N, C-alpha and C positions, 0 to 999 in steps of 0.2 A: 785332507779333504774335509774333515770334520770342522777344522778351524775356519775354512772358507765359508762353509754353510753357516756357522755361528756368526761370523763377521757380517755376512750378507743379511742374516736375520736381524742382527743388532742395528745395522745400517738402515734396513727397511723400517724397523720400529722407530728409530730416531727421526727418519724422514717423515713418517706418518704423523708422529707427535708434533713436529715442527709445522707441517701442513695444517693440522687441526688448529694449532695455536694461531697461526697467521690468519686462517679463515675466521676464527673467533674475533680477532682484533678488527678485521675488516667488516665483519658483520655488526659488531658493536658500534663502529664508527658510522656505518650506514644507518643504523637505527637512530643514533644521536642526530645525524644530519636530518633525517625524516622528522624526528620530534621537534628539532629546532625550526624546521620549515613550518610545521603545524603551528607552533607558538607564534612565529612571525606572521603567518597569515591571519591567525585569530587576533593578534595585536592590531593588525591593519583594519580588520573588521571592527574591532572595539573602538579604534580611533575614529572611524567613520560614524559610529553611533554617538560617540562623545561630541563630534562635530555638531550633530543635530541637537543634542542636549545643550551644548554651549550656546548655539544660536537661539534656542528657545529661552534659555536663561538671559541672554543679552537683550532679547526683545520683551523680556518680562512676561513670557507666555508660560502656561502650565506645561510641565514635562509630560510627554506622552507616556502613559503607563506601560504600554507594550514595549517601548524602547527601554525604559527603566528596567523592566523585567529581563529583557534580552541582555542588557549590559551586566546585570547581576549574574545571570547564568554563564555568560561568556567569561567573566572574570574568574569564576571558579573553575571553568574548563581549562583556562590557561594555567591557572595555579596547579591543577592536577597534572597536566602534561609537563609543566616545568619541574615538578617534583622528581620526574624521571630523568631530567636533563643534567648534564654535567657542565653547568655554566655558572660556576661559583661567583665569578666577578659580577656578572649581570643580574643574577638571581635576586639578590637583596634589593637592588635598585628597582627591578621590575615589580617585585611584590610591594614595595613602598608606593610606587606609582599607582598600582592597582587598588591598594587597600587603605592607605593613609587617609583619614577623614579630613585632614586639613586642606585638601585641594577641592576647589569648586570645579564645575564641569569644564570651564574654560582652561583653568590651570592644568587639570588632568589631561585634557586634549593636547595642550602644548607639550607637556612632559612626555606623553605617549609618542607624539611626533618626533621629539628629540631622541627618545629611546629607540624608536624604529629606525631612524637615520643612523644611529650609532651601531646597531646590530645588523643592519641591512647588508653590509658588505660581506658578512659571513654566509648569508643565504646564497646570494648570487649577485655580484656587482652589476651586471648588465640588467638583470631583472629589477634590481633596486632603482637603477637610473630610469628605466622606462616607467615604472610605477610612480616614481616621484614626478616625472613629467606629466603623466596622466592626472595625478592628484592635483597638481597646480593648475592644469587646464580646466579641470572640473570646478575647482573653487573659483577660478576666474570667470567661468561661464555662469555662475550663480548671480553675477552682477554686483551692482553697487550696494545692495542691501547687506551683503556679507562684508564688503569693504568697510562699511560704516561701523559694524560691530566688531571689527578687527579679530576675526576668528583666525 
């Protein structure tokens, strides 16, 4: 009888340990997915701001200071969230796009769009497809002015 109780107790402890470990893995995975989604959404927002900076640059207009400040803040927010992410392959590329000084606004906008396309399938392929369609439609609706500057 004593052996049965000890066996049951050991089995219960092992089961509890396994359950805790599985929950930790799923919790960590969910946290990573949420962080990745936050980065993705902030990159999309940043891309839209760079669209406006690139269009101002192409038209030789002064950069709106409020947008420049917003871009600066957003880049650092993205970097802070990305620090917690386990995306080793994409991390260096993303940080280069965000912070290398060699890119002008137009180049950075293009690089951001390419990067967003590259990582978008990880967020949600259907979501990516719909957002891509909306983005293209929005750009098309801006008319010929934006076609001329090739944003």
